[in-house]
N, C-alpha and C positions, 0 to 999 in steps of 0.2 A: 694577114701578115705571118701567122704560122706555117702557111704553106711557103712562103718567100724565104722565110729562115731555114726551113729543111731542105729546100733546093740549094741554098748557098752552102750550108754545112755538107750536103751531100757529096759535094766535088772534094772534100778536103778529110772527111772522118766517115767510118762505117764500123758498125752498126749505129743506126740513129734510134733513139728512144725518147719517146715524148712522155712527160709526167704531166699529168694531169689531175686536178681535185677530183674526189668521188662525185660522180653524177654530173661533171663538167662535161658539155658538150665540146667536141673536137671536130673540126672540119676533116672532110676527107683527105686522106695522105696517101702516097704510095704505099703499096703493099708490105715493102720491106721494113717499113716503118713500126716499129714496135709502140704500143701505147698501153701505159702502166698508170696505176693511180696511186696517189699518196694514201699511206696507211691511215693517216687522221687529218683531217681539213683543217685549215687555218693556222698551220704551224711553220708556213714560211719556207724559204729556200732550202734550208737543212732538213727538211721531212722530204722535199722532192730530190734533194741529192741522195738521201738514203734509198728511195725508190728506184732511181736512176741507176745507182752505182750496183743494187742488188739484182736489176734487171739485166745488167752487163757482165754480172760475175761469169768468170769462163770463158767471155767473148773478147774483152778489152782490159788491158791493164790500167787504163785511165780513161777519163772522159772530158771533152769540152763541155761545159755548161752554159748555157745560153737561156736568155727569156725570149719571148716570143714576139716582142713588140719593138725590135731592132732591125729595120728594113735594110739599114745600110752598113749591116755586118760585113766587114771583109775577109773573105776566106784566108789572104795573106796574113791577116791578124791572127786567126786561128792558128796557121801554121806555125807563125813566130812564137806564139805562148806554148804550143807544144815542144818547140825547139828548146825554149828557155827554161821550160820546166826541170829537163835532166832528170836527177832522181829525187827532187825535192815531191812532197807529197801533195803540195798545192801551188800552183802558179797563178797568181792573182794581180791584175794590173790595178794601180794606183793613179788616178788622173784627177789632177787639183785637189789633193789630199784625200780624195775618197777613193775607197775601194770599190771593185766592180765584181763582187761574188758571181755574178750571173753572167760573167764573160771570162770564166776562168777555167783551168785545168785541174781536175782532180785525180789522184791515184786511188785505187782500190783500198790501199793501206789506209785511208781516212775512215773507213766504214766503222771501226770499233769507237773511234771518238767522236763520229757523227752520233752513233746511236747513244753513248755516253752524255753527249750535250741534250740530246731529245729527252733522255729519261729525267735529266734534272732540270727541264725546262729553260736551259741556256740555248736560245733559237737564234741568236746573232751570229752570222758567219764568223765574224771578228774573233769569236771565242774559239774557233777552229783554228783560225791562223795562228793564234798563240800557243795551241797545243801540239802541232805538228810541223815538221819543217816546212817553212813556206818560203817560195821565192817572191818577193813583191817586184813587181815590174813598173818601173816608171813610166811615163807618158812619152818621156824623150826616147825610150828604148823601142818604141813603137811607131816613130815618127816616119821611119822609112816604108813601112807597109800600110799605113793609115795615117796621112799627113794631118789632116784636119779631125782626127779622131771620130770621124762618123759612126764607126762600129759602137760607140758607147751612146748614141743618140737613140734614146727611147721615146715611145709617143704615149704620152698621159692624158692630152687634152685634145679638142677638135682642132685648137691652133697649131699643136703640134703635128697632127695628121697633115694640115693644110701646108705647113712648113715642108714636111717630108715630101709631099707632092711636088712643090716647087723645086725642092732639091733633085728629085728623081728626073723630073723634066729637065732641068739644067743638065745633069749627066748623062741623060739620053742624047742631050743635043750637042754634048761636048764642050760646054761651057765651064 
């Protein structure tokens, strides 16, 4: 699934950086995709965000952050979030009352706040949203580019995977 997400993102953002845990296996990816490792294992999305932003320093003002298990991520959704971010330091979707920090845009300016949160073991992304200028994007603002909000459907169980296969088949068939 990681290769699929990388392909989908490759059409709308560059460069692409994949952040993995120390020692984690990563499948073969295109040569232009950089692979970096979390400085410390098991510290969640903020640790990955710190590693990714550090790798992009001097190459990009902002990064779209995605998990690797979102097979229906819509490139148009990524473009929309980048557009809505403006000069905010974070642009994060909120769907059904839940933030999606692994489908959000982060500017390089959040780096210091991320490091401070990591140092104080405040690992929840919501702590970052409270500290920096954050644009919260409600589901209705994304309906035009992802009406069924499939970009937020991640796969955590074998049943999720089977459903994704059925959806992919339906999508390929034009149903």
